[in-house]
C-alpha positions in Angstrom: -147.8 33.6 33.5 -147.8 31.3 30.4 -145.1 28.7 30.2 -143.6 27.2 27.0 -142.0 23.9 26.6 -139.1 22.7 24.4 -139.6 18.9 24.1 -138.0 15.8 22.5 -140.0 12.9 21.3 -138.4 9.6 20.3 -139.5 6.4 18.6 -137.5 4.3 21.1 -134.2 4.4 23.1 -131.6 5.9 20.7 -134.2 5.9 18.0 -135.5 8.7 15.7 -135.8 12.0 17.5 -138.1 15.0 17.1 -137.7 18.4 18.8 -140.6 20.9 19.2 -142.0 23.8 21.1 -145.5 24.1 22.5 -147.5 26.1 25.1 -149.4 23.0 26.2 -147.1 20.0 26.6 -149.8 17.5 27.6 -152.1 18.3 24.7 -149.2 18.3 22.2 -147.8 15.0 23.4 -151.3 13.5 23.3 -151.6 14.7 19.7 -148.3 13.1 18.7 -149.0 9.9 20.7 -152.4 9.3 18.9 -151.2 10.2 15.4 -153.3 13.4 15.3 -150.3 15.4 13.9 -149.6 14.8 10.3 -146.0 14.7 9.2 -142.7 13.4 10.5 -143.7 12.1 13.9 -146.7 10.2 12.5 -144.8 8.8 9.5 -141.9 7.5 11.7 -143.9 6.6 14.8 -142.1 9.1 17.0 -144.4 9.5 20.0 -142.5 9.0 23.3 -141.9 12.2 25.3 -138.4 11.7 26.5 -137.3 15.2 27.5 -138.7 18.6 28.1 -137.8 21.9 29.7 -139.8 25.0 30.4 -139.4 28.7 29.7 -141.5 31.8 30.4 -140.7 33.3 27.0 -141.9 31.9 23.7 -138.9 33.6 22.0 -136.5 31.9 24.4 -138.2 28.5 23.9 -138.0 28.9 20.1 -134.3 29.9 20.4 -133.6 26.9 22.5 -135.4 24.6 20.0 -133.3 26.0 17.2 -130.2 25.5 19.3 -131.1 21.8 19.9 -131.8 21.2 16.2 -128.2 22.3 15.4 -126.7 20.0 17.9 -124.9 16.7 17.1 -127.1 13.7 17.7 -124.8 12.5 20.5 -125.4 15.8 22.4 -129.1 15.4 22.1 -128.9 11.8 23.5 -126.8 13.0 26.4 -129.3 15.8 27.1 -132.2 13.3 27.2 -130.2 10.9 29.4 -129.3 13.7 31.8 -133.0 13.9 32.7 -134.3 10.5 31.6 -131.6 7.9 31.7 -134.2 5.1 31.1 -135.8 6.8 28.1 -139.2 6.3 29.7 -142.2 8.0 28.2 -142.6 11.1 30.4 -146.1 11.8 29.1 -147.5 9.3 31.7 -145.8 11.1 34.5 -147.4 14.4 33.4 -150.9 13.1 33.2 -150.6 11.0 36.4 
């Protein structure tokens, strides 16, 4: 069964945030990290994977992404810190 990921990237601790959805988290994080994705994340150097969660349904993942995007900034920060208090780049944990 395919899994989908809702993820948050940051420029640094408490920095600029980006929320997205993907079916391949490692590939997508790599693309952001190496500036292969034109737009917001490249322009503002937002490339640290600071939070992610999985879902079996693309519709549920997209719904969750939209929910996150409506949240207050403080709520997003608290969500990140609930999983990643140090704000470390989780990409390196995923790739080993």
